gemmi code that builds the backbone of each chain (N, CA, C; Angstrom):
import gemmi

chains = {
    "A": [
        ("GLU", (-113.543, 190.838, -14.180), (-114.483, 189.758, -14.892), (-114.434, 189.795, -16.111)),
        ("VAL", (-113.859, 188.406, -16.891), (-113.667, 188.503, -18.181), (-114.987, 188.226, -19.006)),
        ("GLN", (-115.501, 188.974, -19.894), (-116.581, 189.073, -20.485), (-116.323, 188.982, -22.086)),
        ("LEU", (-117.138, 188.223, -22.865), (-117.137, 188.681, -24.314), (-118.506, 188.809, -24.446)),
        ("VAL", (-118.899, 189.915, -25.248), (-120.053, 190.275, -25.760), (-120.497, 190.126, -27.052)),
        ("GLN", (-121.166, 189.342, -27.668), (-121.390, 189.245, -29.087), (-122.637, 190.297, -29.605)),
        ("SER", (-122.578, 190.291, -30.725), (-123.552, 191.281, -31.508), (-124.525, 190.350, -31.766)),
        ("GLY", (-125.991, 191.278, -31.858), (-127.054, 190.320, -31.905), (-127.138, 189.304, -33.209)),
        ("ALA", (-128.559, 189.101, -33.254), (-128.759, 188.296, -34.204), (-129.097, 188.673, -35.564)),
        ("GLU", (-129.038, 187.859, -36.548), (-128.721, 188.443, -37.953), (-129.766, 187.393, -38.724)),
        ("VAL", (-130.644, 188.263, -39.595), (-131.412, 187.567, -40.832), (-130.892, 188.269, -42.076)),
        ("LYS", (-130.326, 187.439, -42.949), (-129.967, 187.814, -43.998), (-130.527, 186.803, -45.311)),
        ("LYS", (-130.080, 187.421, -46.467), (-130.389, 186.650, -47.920), (-129.459, 185.995, -48.281)),
        ("PRO", (-129.533, 184.590, -49.282), (-128.248, 183.881, -49.614), (-127.571, 185.475, -50.505)),
        ("GLY", (-126.150, 185.276, -50.829), (-125.576, 186.213, -51.405), (-125.031, 187.438, -50.495)),
        ("GLU", (-125.692, 187.914, -49.811), (-125.233, 189.012, -48.896), (-124.280, 189.033, -48.181)),
        ("SER", (-123.376, 190.074, -47.904), (-122.578, 190.039, -46.995), (-122.726, 190.007, -45.438)),
        ("LEU", (-122.027, 189.837, -44.481), (-122.155, 189.880, -43.030), (-120.934, 190.434, -42.156)),
        ("LYS", (-120.720, 190.870, -41.290), (-119.807, 190.932, -40.137), (-120.399, 191.082, -38.720)),
        ("ILE", (-119.992, 190.251, -38.192), (-120.533, 190.023, -36.463), (-119.356, 190.103, -35.599)),
        ("SER", (-119.623, 190.596, -34.397), (-118.535, 190.978, -33.560), (-118.649, 190.333, -32.227)),
        ("CYS", (-117.217, 190.378, -31.670), (-117.098, 190.225, -30.054), (-116.271, 190.930, -29.348)),
        ("LYS", (-116.892, 191.407, -28.298), (-116.131, 192.453, -27.735), (-115.603, 192.029, -26.412)),
        ("GLY", (-114.392, 192.139, -26.082), (-114.021, 191.507, -24.904), (-113.324, 192.716, -23.967)),
        ("SER", (-113.819, 192.436, -22.573), (-113.349, 193.197, -21.399), (-113.358, 192.229, -20.423)),
        ("GLY", (-112.458, 193.219, -19.100), (-112.115, 192.373, -18.275), (-110.880, 191.597, -18.036)),
        ("TYR", (-109.690, 191.985, -19.212), (-108.494, 191.374, -19.690), (-108.040, 192.036, -20.392)),
        ("SER", (-106.539, 192.023, -20.915), (-106.161, 192.559, -21.538), (-105.979, 191.906, -23.105)),
        ("PHE", (-106.849, 192.454, -23.955), (-107.607, 191.682, -25.112), (-106.617, 191.495, -26.388)),
        ("SER", (-105.479, 192.324, -26.390), (-104.532, 192.367, -27.154), (-103.472, 191.314, -27.011)),
        ("SER", (-103.491, 190.658, -25.939), (-102.714, 189.363, -25.491), (-103.443, 188.269, -25.382)),
        ("TYR", (-104.325, 187.829, -25.927), (-104.907, 186.743, -26.140), (-105.552, 186.392, -27.121)),
        ("TRP", (-105.301, 185.192, -27.664), (-105.997, 184.656, -28.915), (-107.429, 184.726, -28.613)),
        ("ILE", (-108.526, 184.997, -29.739), (-109.767, 184.553, -29.909), (-109.951, 184.132, -30.954)),
        ("GLY", (-111.324, 183.058, -30.639), (-111.524, 181.955, -31.431), (-112.862, 181.952, -31.685)),
        ("TRP", (-113.351, 181.546, -33.184), (-114.745, 181.072, -33.470), (-115.151, 179.598, -33.702)),
        ("VAL", (-116.238, 179.559, -33.171), (-116.801, 178.079, -33.226), (-118.127, 178.219, -33.749)),
        ("ARG", (-118.581, 177.283, -34.836), (-120.129, 177.079, -35.436), (-120.589, 175.984, -34.929)),
        ("GLN", (-121.904, 176.656, -34.603), (-122.765, 175.340, -34.338), (-123.901, 175.367, -34.887)),
        ("MET", (-124.159, 174.336, -35.882), (-125.229, 174.459, -36.725), (-126.435, 173.923, -35.945)),
        ("PRO", (-127.803, 174.039, -36.495), (-129.010, 173.773, -35.909), (-129.138, 172.192, -35.311)),
        ("GLY", (-129.073, 172.039, -33.927), (-129.275, 170.769, -33.489), (-128.000, 170.062, -33.310)),
        ("LYS", (-126.733, 170.701, -33.836), (-125.373, 169.824, -34.335), (-124.449, 169.963, -33.139)),
        ("GLY", (-123.102, 169.513, -33.609), (-121.874, 169.772, -32.432), (-121.298, 171.219, -32.786)),
        ("LEU", (-120.198, 171.149, -31.677), (-119.359, 172.183, -31.900), (-118.366, 171.985, -33.262)),
        ("GLU", (-117.948, 173.157, -33.981), (-116.799, 172.923, -34.553), (-115.895, 174.427, -34.972)),
        ("TRP", (-114.662, 174.175, -34.566), (-113.657, 175.121, -34.572), (-113.458, 175.799, -36.144)),
        ("MET", (-113.275, 177.115, -36.185), (-113.354, 177.678, -37.426), (-111.826, 178.554, -37.450)),
        ("GLY", (-111.710, 179.035, -36.581), (-110.137, 179.774, -36.613), (-110.000, 180.468, -35.401)),
        ("ILE", (-108.827, 181.155, -35.345), (-108.375, 181.796, -34.083), (-107.429, 183.342, -34.704)),
        ("ILE", (-107.485, 184.436, -33.720), (-106.855, 185.539, -34.365), (-106.023, 186.006, -32.695)),
        ("TYR", (-104.984, 186.447, -33.316), (-104.200, 187.125, -32.033), (-104.326, 188.852, -32.200)),
        ("PRO", (-105.075, 189.408, -31.582), (-105.518, 190.597, -31.815), (-104.193, 191.539, -31.734)),
        ("GLY", (-103.559, 191.236, -30.951), (-101.760, 192.197, -30.631), (-101.438, 192.439, -32.228)),
        ("ASP", (-101.294, 191.243, -33.009), (-100.615, 191.434, -34.301), (-101.644, 190.974, -35.553)),
        ("SER", (-102.916, 190.630, -35.133), (-103.456, 190.137, -36.178), (-102.939, 188.861, -36.886)),
        ("ASP", (-102.532, 188.219, -35.928), (-101.698, 186.606, -36.616), (-103.357, 185.774, -36.787)),
        ("THR", (-103.509, 185.231, -37.738), (-104.599, 184.473, -37.945), (-104.392, 183.077, -38.448)),
        ("ARG", (-105.041, 182.231, -37.901), (-105.178, 180.803, -38.218), (-106.769, 180.117, -38.657)),
        ("TYR", (-106.663, 179.614, -39.659), (-108.059, 179.065, -40.113), (-108.177, 177.472, -39.826)),
        ("SER", (-109.263, 176.860, -39.463), (-109.506, 175.312, -39.836), (-109.561, 175.092, -41.529)),
        ("PRO", (-108.908, 174.241, -41.791), (-109.061, 174.228, -43.473), (-110.443, 174.056, -43.858)),
        ("SER", (-111.430, 173.591, -43.075), (-112.706, 173.456, -43.106), (-113.451, 174.885, -43.427)),
        ("PHE", (-112.625, 175.890, -43.133), (-113.351, 177.435, -43.240), (-112.299, 178.095, -43.769)),
        ("GLN", (-111.100, 177.672, -44.350), (-110.422, 178.377, -45.072), (-110.828, 178.849, -46.379)),
        ("GLY", (-111.076, 180.526, -46.550), (-111.391, 180.692, -47.788), (-112.904, 181.150, -47.638)),
        ("GLN", (-113.617, 180.575, -46.776), (-115.179, 180.687, -46.662), (-115.594, 181.735, -45.728)),
        ("VAL", (-114.448, 182.464, -44.604), (-114.850, 183.223, -43.814), (-113.692, 184.208, -43.553)),
        ("THR", (-113.824, 185.186, -43.200), (-112.574, 186.267, -42.532), (-112.841, 186.513, -41.139)),
        ("ILE", (-111.750, 186.228, -40.388), (-111.646, 186.583, -39.026), (-110.505, 187.878, -38.859)),
        ("SER", (-111.121, 188.624, -38.189), (-110.082, 189.804, -37.983), (-110.340, 190.503, -36.612)),
        ("ALA", (-109.697, 191.738, -36.208), (-109.587, 192.084, -34.744), (-109.260, 193.549, -35.054)),
        ("ASP", (-109.810, 194.351, -34.143), (-109.927, 195.840, -33.815), (-108.974, 196.071, -32.281)),
        ("LYS", (-107.751, 195.838, -31.897), (-107.567, 195.935, -30.933), (-107.461, 197.202, -30.019)),
        ("SER", (-107.705, 198.377, -30.824), (-108.244, 199.535, -30.218), (-109.255, 199.827, -29.494)),
        ("ILE", (-110.387, 198.757, -29.828), (-111.717, 198.770, -29.266), (-111.949, 197.280, -28.774)),
        ("SER", (-110.945, 196.465, -29.087), (-111.145, 195.175, -27.972), (-111.870, 194.308, -28.538)),
        ("THR", (-112.237, 194.351, -29.965), (-113.274, 193.534, -30.796), (-112.711, 192.644, -31.824)),
        ("ALA", (-113.235, 191.483, -31.612), (-112.804, 190.451, -33.140), (-114.171, 190.343, -33.850)),
        ("TYR", (-113.625, 190.217, -35.173), (-115.045, 189.960, -36.402), (-114.933, 188.565, -36.890)),
        ("LEU", (-116.201, 188.198, -37.500), (-116.223, 187.092, -38.245), (-117.272, 187.810, -39.281)),
        ("GLN", (-116.490, 187.560, -40.527), (-117.386, 188.013, -41.724), (-117.438, 187.310, -42.904)),
        ("TRP", (-118.431, 187.480, -43.487), (-118.899, 186.362, -44.872), (-118.857, 187.669, -45.954)),
        ("SER", (-118.762, 187.383, -47.234), (-118.752, 188.192, -47.897), (-120.000, 187.482, -49.046)),
        ("SER", (-120.176, 186.416, -48.902), (-121.451, 186.000, -49.763), (-122.089, 184.946, -48.999)),
        ("LEU", (-123.023, 185.079, -48.158), (-123.512, 184.193, -47.420), (-124.576, 183.057, -48.182)),
        ("LYS", (-124.201, 181.564, -47.555), (-125.049, 180.682, -48.162), (-126.163, 179.950, -47.118)),
        ("ALA", (-127.159, 179.528, -47.648), (-128.171, 178.834, -46.821), (-127.668, 177.856, -45.510)),
        ("SER", (-126.753, 177.374, -46.061), (-125.627, 176.525, -44.923), (-124.954, 177.372, -43.978)),
        ("ASP", (-124.894, 178.512, -44.301), (-124.317, 179.371, -43.031), (-124.913, 179.529, -41.863)),
        ("THR", (-126.204, 179.014, -42.070), (-127.362, 179.282, -40.976), (-126.818, 178.363, -39.635)),
        ("ALA", (-126.805, 179.284, -38.455), (-125.817, 178.366, -37.532), (-125.641, 179.538, -36.127)),
        ("MET", (-125.223, 179.002, -35.309), (-124.993, 179.839, -34.210), (-123.456, 180.081, -34.070)),
        ("TYR", (-123.044, 181.254, -33.678), (-121.311, 181.435, -34.137), (-121.181, 181.717, -32.634)),
        ("TYR", (-120.222, 181.266, -31.981), (-119.578, 181.525, -30.675), (-118.079, 182.176, -30.825)),
        ("CYS", (-117.962, 183.325, -30.016), (-116.389, 183.460, -29.583), (-116.050, 183.292, -28.306)),
        ("ALA", (-114.645, 183.288, -28.284), (-114.052, 182.465, -26.969), (-112.675, 182.666, -27.176)),
        ("ARG", (-112.327, 182.856, -25.650), (-111.008, 183.150, -25.513), (-110.425, 182.118, -25.416)),
        ("HIS", (-109.265, 181.704, -26.165), (-108.099, 180.722, -26.713), (-106.870, 180.953, -25.961)),
        ("LEU", (-106.813, 180.036, -24.945), (-105.534, 179.697, -24.208), (-104.700, 178.342, -24.976)),
        ("MET", (-103.671, 178.391, -24.350), (-102.677, 177.212, -24.921), (-101.495, 177.021, -24.119)),
        ("TYR", (-100.922, 175.895, -24.126), (-99.812, 175.504, -23.290), (-99.363, 174.638, -23.575)),
        ("ASP", (-97.857, 174.432, -23.264), (-96.809, 173.366, -23.728), (-97.193, 172.074, -22.787)),
        ("SER", (-97.261, 170.691, -22.937), (-97.377, 169.656, -22.139), (-96.299, 168.602, -22.671)),
        ("SER", (-95.038, 168.703, -22.349), (-94.225, 167.497, -22.734), (-93.990, 167.576, -24.120)),
        ("GLY", (-94.046, 168.960, -24.851), (-93.767, 168.922, -26.263), (-94.807, 169.247, -26.792)),
        ("TYR", (-96.105, 169.259, -26.348), (-97.335, 168.989, -27.110), (-98.119, 170.342, -27.164)),
        ("TYR", (-98.771, 170.726, -27.969), (-99.615, 172.032, -28.127), (-100.892, 171.594, -27.565)),
        ("ASN", (-101.564, 172.387, -26.629), (-102.717, 172.115, -26.201), (-103.597, 173.449, -25.988)),
        ("PRO", (-104.664, 173.512, -26.926), (-105.164, 174.588, -26.950), (-106.459, 174.416, -26.527)),
        ("TYR", (-107.267, 175.287, -25.729), (-108.706, 175.078, -25.232), (-109.162, 176.540, -24.878)),
        ("PHE", (-110.353, 176.658, -24.905), (-111.284, 177.960, -24.723), (-111.652, 178.177, -23.309)),
        ("ASP", (-111.231, 179.160, -22.606), (-111.979, 179.382, -21.243), (-112.980, 180.381, -20.981)),
        ("TYR", (-113.099, 181.098, -22.011), (-114.343, 182.191, -21.598), (-114.985, 182.217, -23.274)),
        ("TRP", (-116.575, 182.067, -22.875), (-117.219, 182.030, -24.515), (-118.124, 183.255, -24.323)),
        ("GLY", (-118.498, 183.587, -25.725), (-119.569, 184.962, -25.640), (-120.596, 184.207, -25.923)),
        ("GLN", (-121.727, 185.042, -25.743), (-123.317, 184.514, -25.480), (-123.358, 183.537, -27.042)),
        ("GLY", (-123.160, 184.125, -27.940), (-123.491, 183.529, -29.202), (-124.130, 184.642, -30.051)),
        ("THR", (-123.967, 184.399, -31.319), (-124.802, 185.161, -32.406), (-125.529, 184.284, -33.238)),
        ("LEU", (-126.915, 184.295, -33.425), (-127.688, 183.377, -34.247), (-127.713, 184.305, -35.867)),
        ("VAL", (-126.990, 183.368, -36.632), (-127.247, 183.969, -38.074), (-128.123, 183.082, -38.856)),
        ("THR", (-129.048, 183.782, -39.220), (-130.079, 182.897, -40.335), (-129.952, 183.535, -41.777)),
        ("VAL", (-129.807, 182.553, -42.733), (-129.826, 182.963, -44.169), (-131.108, 182.298, -44.823)),
        ("SER", (-131.982, 182.936, -45.073), (-132.953, 182.706, -45.845), (-133.261, 183.318, -46.968)),
        ("SER", (-133.949, 182.684, -48.154), (-134.432, 183.644, -49.195), (-135.995, 183.854, -48.839)),
    ],
    "B": [
        ("GLN", (-117.500, 164.817, -40.096), (-117.228, 164.043, -38.930), (-116.273, 164.093, -38.018)),
        ("SER", (-116.366, 164.211, -36.492), (-115.562, 164.501, -35.567), (-114.665, 163.413, -35.840)),
        ("VAL", (-113.138, 163.707, -35.293), (-112.356, 162.332, -34.979), (-112.373, 162.096, -33.621)),
        ("LEU", (-113.254, 162.584, -32.624), (-113.163, 162.354, -31.488), (-114.718, 161.968, -31.211)),
        ("THR", (-114.987, 160.614, -30.799), (-116.102, 159.918, -30.823), (-116.711, 159.801, -29.442)),
        ("GLN", (-118.061, 160.531, -28.981), (-118.847, 160.403, -27.857), (-119.934, 159.338, -27.548)),
        ("PRO", (-120.520, 159.196, -26.925), (-121.896, 158.118, -26.717), (-122.662, 159.558, -27.238)),
        ("PRO", (-123.875, 158.974, -27.780), (-125.083, 160.200, -28.198), (-125.543, 160.646, -27.044)),
        ("SER", (-125.820, 159.668, -26.096), (-126.528, 160.121, -24.565), (-126.170, 159.172, -23.583)),
        ("VAL", (-126.337, 159.648, -22.421), (-126.380, 158.900, -21.135), (-127.470, 159.295, -20.235)),
        ("SER", (-127.826, 158.794, -19.239), (-128.801, 158.884, -18.376), (-128.429, 158.516, -17.174)),
        ("GLY", (-129.064, 159.021, -16.234), (-128.859, 158.653, -14.779), (-130.038, 159.229, -13.809)),
        ("ALA", (-130.247, 158.798, -12.551), (-131.072, 159.024, -11.820), (-130.407, 159.914, -10.741)),
        ("PRO", (-131.277, 160.927, -10.233), (-130.501, 161.848, -8.836), (-129.583, 160.971, -8.294)),
        ("GLY", (-128.340, 161.991, -8.030), (-127.330, 161.129, -6.948), (-126.532, 159.926, -7.751)),
        ("GLN", (-126.988, 159.331, -8.904), (-125.977, 158.467, -9.441), (-124.743, 159.038, -10.103)),
        ("ARG", (-123.818, 157.910, -10.388), (-122.681, 158.454, -11.013), (-122.719, 158.269, -12.722)),
        ("VAL", (-122.464, 158.667, -13.499), (-122.507, 158.523, -14.955), (-121.206, 158.935, -15.322)),
        ("THR", (-120.722, 158.233, -16.231), (-119.612, 158.495, -17.109), (-119.782, 158.690, -18.725)),
        ("ILE", (-118.828, 159.723, -19.163), (-118.878, 160.310, -20.753), (-117.599, 159.888, -21.433)),
        ("SER", (-117.723, 159.025, -22.216), (-116.182, 158.495, -22.976), (-116.133, 159.497, -24.109)),
        ("CYS", (-114.552, 159.409, -24.274), (-114.137, 160.251, -25.477), (-113.218, 159.434, -26.256)),
        ("THR", (-113.642, 158.688, -27.337), (-112.564, 157.922, -27.952), (-111.766, 158.674, -28.960)),
        ("GLY", (-110.572, 158.578, -29.309), (-109.868, 159.331, -30.084), (-108.956, 158.296, -30.754)),
        ("SER", (-107.279, 158.730, -31.222), (-106.769, 157.803, -32.040), (-105.259, 158.130, -31.665)),
        ("SER", (-104.422, 157.566, -32.410), (-102.981, 157.928, -31.930), (-102.590, 159.032, -32.538)),
        ("SER", (-103.492, 159.894, -33.393), (-103.145, 161.039, -33.882), (-103.550, 162.291, -33.261)),
        ("ASN", (-104.095, 162.048, -32.130), (-104.888, 162.844, -31.099), (-104.548, 162.506, -29.837)),
        ("ILE", (-105.584, 162.108, -29.032), (-105.395, 161.698, -27.552), (-104.187, 160.858, -27.404)),
        ("GLY", (-103.977, 159.859, -28.416), (-103.197, 158.950, -28.024), (-101.773, 159.125, -28.508)),
        ("ALA", (-101.578, 160.299, -28.713), (-100.390, 161.240, -29.382), (-99.628, 162.067, -28.039)),
        ("GLY", (-100.716, 162.139, -27.418), (-99.967, 163.175, -25.993), (-101.009, 164.280, -26.022)),
        ("TYR", (-101.692, 164.721, -26.656), (-102.298, 165.629, -26.400), (-103.470, 165.427, -25.322)),
        ("ASP", (-103.258, 166.609, -24.461), (-104.665, 166.668, -23.604), (-106.174, 166.819, -24.022)),
        ("VAL", (-106.951, 166.488, -23.232), (-108.280, 166.463, -23.316), (-109.267, 167.380, -22.475)),
        ("HIS", (-110.080, 167.983, -22.805), (-110.422, 169.288, -21.984), (-112.283, 169.062, -22.503)),
        ("TRP", (-112.987, 169.390, -21.521), (-114.464, 169.229, -21.740), (-115.169, 170.274, -21.333)),
        ("TYR", (-116.462, 170.561, -21.939), (-117.225, 171.826, -21.957), (-118.825, 171.243, -21.475)),
        ("GLN", (-119.340, 172.021, -21.077), (-120.932, 171.694, -20.682), (-121.720, 172.872, -21.352)),
        ("GLN", (-122.509, 172.135, -22.225), (-123.669, 173.382, -22.822), (-125.038, 173.390, -22.229)),
        ("LEU", (-125.658, 173.872, -21.237), (-126.996, 173.612, -20.778), (-127.707, 174.266, -22.129)),
        ("PRO", (-128.761, 173.927, -22.206), (-130.266, 174.144, -23.050), (-130.279, 175.667, -23.300)),
        ("GLY", (-130.010, 175.757, -24.416), (-130.150, 177.367, -24.933), (-128.921, 178.392, -24.537)),
        ("THR", (-127.935, 177.777, -23.976), (-126.851, 178.834, -23.670), (-125.760, 178.405, -24.552)),
        ("ALA", (-124.393, 179.110, -24.190), (-123.264, 178.719, -24.528), (-122.443, 177.827, -23.835)),
        ("PRO", (-121.594, 176.959, -24.517), (-120.558, 176.323, -23.847), (-119.671, 176.926, -22.612)),
        ("LYS", (-119.429, 175.952, -21.775), (-118.548, 176.519, -20.471), (-117.662, 175.514, -20.221)),
        ("LEU", (-116.490, 175.943, -20.001), (-115.380, 175.150, -19.720), (-115.643, 174.417, -18.451)),
        ("LEU", (-115.491, 173.160, -18.460), (-115.846, 171.969, -17.307), (-114.366, 171.660, -16.743)),
        ("ILE", (-113.532, 171.105, -17.602), (-112.256, 170.473, -17.495), (-111.376, 171.056, -18.249)),
        ("TYR", (-110.292, 171.496, -17.938), (-109.216, 171.682, -18.629), (-107.854, 170.602, -18.391)),
        ("GLY", (-107.157, 170.641, -19.246), (-105.813, 169.346, -19.062), (-105.960, 168.357, -18.468)),
        ("ASN", (-106.793, 167.684, -19.228), (-107.515, 166.150, -18.626), (-108.315, 166.015, -17.360)),
        ("SER", (-107.698, 166.806, -16.364), (-108.308, 166.685, -15.052), (-108.550, 167.773, -14.207)),
        ("ASN", (-108.261, 168.743, -14.798), (-108.218, 170.213, -13.592), (-109.593, 170.863, -13.859)),
        ("ARG", (-110.265, 171.351, -12.853), (-111.450, 172.159, -12.577), (-111.049, 173.672, -12.326)),
        ("PRO", (-111.750, 174.341, -13.575), (-111.597, 175.866, -13.321), (-112.161, 176.269, -12.067)),
        ("SER", (-112.144, 177.383, -11.588), (-112.500, 177.626, -10.323), (-114.076, 177.932, -10.665)),
        ("GLY", (-114.904, 177.422, -9.571), (-116.219, 177.368, -9.439), (-117.009, 176.137, -10.079)),
        ("VAL", (-116.499, 175.474, -10.758), (-116.817, 173.946, -11.076), (-117.082, 173.144, -9.779)),
        ("PRO", (-117.882, 172.525, -9.715), (-118.075, 171.352, -8.428), (-117.280, 170.377, -8.817)),
        ("ASP", (-116.875, 169.826, -7.587), (-115.917, 168.724, -7.582), (-116.489, 167.344, -8.067)),
        ("ARG", (-117.823, 167.504, -8.177), (-118.832, 166.613, -8.728), (-118.293, 165.972, -10.105)),
        ("PHE", (-117.799, 166.802, -10.853), (-117.291, 166.562, -12.080), (-115.626, 166.151, -11.879)),
        ("SER", (-115.288, 165.360, -12.812), (-114.018, 164.892, -12.835), (-113.698, 164.356, -13.950)),
        ("GLY", (-112.265, 164.312, -14.589), (-111.751, 163.899, -15.723), (-110.751, 162.997, -15.765)),
        ("SER", (-110.479, 162.282, -16.869), (-109.403, 161.327, -16.604), (-108.911, 161.090, -18.111)),
        ("LYS", (-107.723, 160.468, -18.385), (-107.071, 160.079, -19.800), (-106.387, 159.123, -19.583)),
        ("SER", (-106.471, 157.985, -20.834), (-105.704, 156.589, -20.530), (-105.757, 156.331, -21.952)),
        ("GLY", (-104.369, 156.311, -22.606), (-104.245, 155.571, -24.213), (-104.976, 156.791, -25.084)),
        ("THR", (-105.855, 156.128, -25.853), (-106.326, 156.708, -26.972), (-107.740, 157.329, -26.497)),
        ("SER", (-107.999, 157.531, -25.411), (-109.387, 157.719, -24.583), (-109.502, 158.700, -23.500)),
        ("ALA", (-110.516, 159.239, -23.258), (-110.676, 160.164, -21.915), (-111.900, 160.077, -21.373)),
        ("SER", (-112.560, 160.453, -19.998), (-113.637, 160.350, -19.643), (-113.860, 161.134, -18.765)),
        ("LEU", (-115.054, 161.664, -18.726), (-115.830, 162.771, -18.026), (-116.593, 161.926, -16.833)),
        ("ALA", (-116.313, 162.247, -15.618), (-117.408, 161.542, -14.595), (-118.186, 162.345, -14.027)),
        ("ILE", (-119.399, 162.394, -13.917), (-120.378, 163.260, -12.743), (-121.162, 162.347, -11.600)),
        ("THR", (-120.536, 162.608, -10.463), (-120.780, 161.911, -9.236), (-122.018, 162.811, -8.710)),
        ("GLY", (-123.002, 162.085, -8.083), (-124.166, 162.740, -7.245), (-124.787, 163.403, -8.354)),
        ("LEU", (-125.233, 162.855, -9.651), (-126.153, 163.598, -10.570), (-127.361, 164.578, -9.842)),
        ("GLN", (-127.423, 165.631, -10.644), (-128.193, 166.694, -10.170), (-129.019, 166.912, -11.381)),
        ("ALA", (-130.208, 167.597, -11.102), (-130.992, 167.843, -12.146), (-130.479, 169.053, -13.443)),
        ("GLU", (-129.718, 169.807, -12.527), (-129.239, 171.100, -13.351), (-127.823, 170.160, -14.211)),
        ("ASP", (-127.418, 169.197, -13.858), (-126.395, 168.826, -15.139), (-127.137, 168.114, -16.440)),
        ("GLU", (-128.364, 168.285, -16.410), (-128.862, 168.154, -17.689), (-128.512, 169.021, -18.634)),
        ("ALA", (-127.671, 168.486, -19.900), (-126.878, 169.324, -20.669), (-126.252, 168.600, -21.482)),
        ("ASP", (-125.650, 169.259, -22.843), (-124.682, 168.510, -23.661), (-123.608, 168.935, -23.336)),
        ("TYR", (-122.696, 167.659, -23.537), (-121.037, 167.620, -22.853), (-120.263, 167.391, -24.124)),
        ("TYR", (-118.971, 168.039, -24.419), (-118.461, 167.946, -25.425), (-116.715, 167.917, -24.860)),
        ("CYS", (-115.896, 166.737, -25.471), (-114.857, 166.644, -25.277), (-113.989, 167.298, -26.402)),
        ("GLN", (-112.802, 167.899, -26.269), (-111.952, 168.580, -27.164), (-110.367, 168.204, -27.119)),
        ("SER", (-109.687, 168.153, -28.191), (-108.102, 167.930, -28.063), (-107.541, 168.471, -29.254)),
        ("TYR", (-106.621, 168.203, -29.733), (-105.989, 168.617, -30.751), (-105.439, 167.467, -31.616)),
        ("ASP", (-105.776, 167.927, -33.113), (-105.192, 166.817, -34.297), (-104.770, 167.612, -35.634)),
        ("SER", (-103.863, 168.166, -35.513), (-103.239, 168.679, -36.405), (-104.190, 170.259, -36.527)),
        ("SER", (-105.602, 170.544, -35.837), (-106.087, 171.718, -35.148), (-106.944, 171.355, -34.236)),
        ("LEU", (-107.647, 172.170, -33.807), (-108.378, 172.026, -32.731), (-109.475, 171.287, -32.804)),
        ("VAL", (-109.799, 169.946, -32.231), (-111.256, 169.480, -32.499), (-112.116, 168.940, -31.625)),
        ("PHE", (-113.215, 169.131, -31.679), (-114.146, 168.602, -30.501), (-114.881, 167.332, -31.047)),
        ("GLY", (-115.357, 166.937, -29.786), (-116.274, 165.222, -29.793), (-117.283, 165.751, -30.462)),
        ("THR", (-118.017, 164.408, -30.439), (-119.607, 164.613, -31.146), (-120.591, 165.065, -30.270)),
        ("GLY", (-119.913, 165.019, -29.222), (-121.140, 165.361, -28.321), (-121.986, 164.355, -27.503)),
        ("THR", (-122.322, 164.645, -25.987), (-123.115, 163.773, -25.481), (-124.423, 164.446, -24.594)),
        ("LYS", (-125.598, 164.198, -24.940), (-126.458, 164.476, -24.078), (-126.642, 163.877, -22.677)),
        ("VAL", (-126.629, 164.223, -21.614), (-127.068, 163.936, -20.446), (-128.382, 164.152, -20.145)),
        ("THR", (-129.113, 162.987, -19.799), (-130.514, 163.160, -19.073), (-130.926, 162.779, -17.914)),
        ("VAL", (-131.110, 163.295, -16.844), (-131.407, 163.019, -15.808), (-132.815, 162.541, -15.329)),
        ("LEU", (-132.867, 161.239, -14.884), (-134.356, 160.509, -14.714), (-135.288, 161.162, -14.043)),
    ],
}
model = gemmi.Model(1)
for chain_id, residues in chains.items():
    chain = gemmi.Chain(chain_id)
    for i, (resn, *xyz) in enumerate(residues, 1):
        res = gemmi.Residue()
        res.name, res.seqid = resn, gemmi.SeqId(i, " ")
        for name, pos in zip(("N", "CA", "C"), xyz):
            atom = gemmi.Atom()
            atom.name, atom.element = name, gemmi.Element(name[0])
            atom.pos, atom.b_iso = gemmi.Position(*pos), 0.0
            res.add_atom(atom)
        chain.add_residue(res)
    model.add_chain(chain)
structure = gemmi.Structure()
structure.add_model(model)
structure.setup_entities()
């Protein structure tokens, strides 16, 4: 059974650093891209970026490039999302999800098939 | 702001059929990229409901169906049940992965 288990809720102050995790099991972690999705309170889903644990190839949404760092350690089947200096506007639920893609008539079609349970990050002074 | 527009809310009585639209443009759905749908029950993580416009993952009831035409896509729920009350999001591709604005389904 494919499972993605995320680290627990965090409460941080503005300016602090943070690294949250997502551990995969039940499949070959190194062979599938993992993505991160933000959901701000009462809002919709936003794609942040993806990483291929096999070689750590990483792609970021333009909206999040330079704001966060995505990494992975394939030896322990874990992906990470980190901030060097948190802001109050980073308060949100963050989900990791397994990212699949296929080609249909020459078009790249990505989507997420399995999701983690989410990590709530609260940034407040 | 998302490039995929959904109605903020739809509602229906148990047993009824409801549809949720996902309107895009010539740079995403209209360009030929497929549409995928997710269900987010209250307080839980999203779950894949439909992939590749109309395909259901194993375990998803056949009450849920998807379609795509031109620059839009639709999710239909037939035989609406109380447990279908949730937020629904479409997703496609437009230079990067994009989600719809989301639709709250209320069962009256």
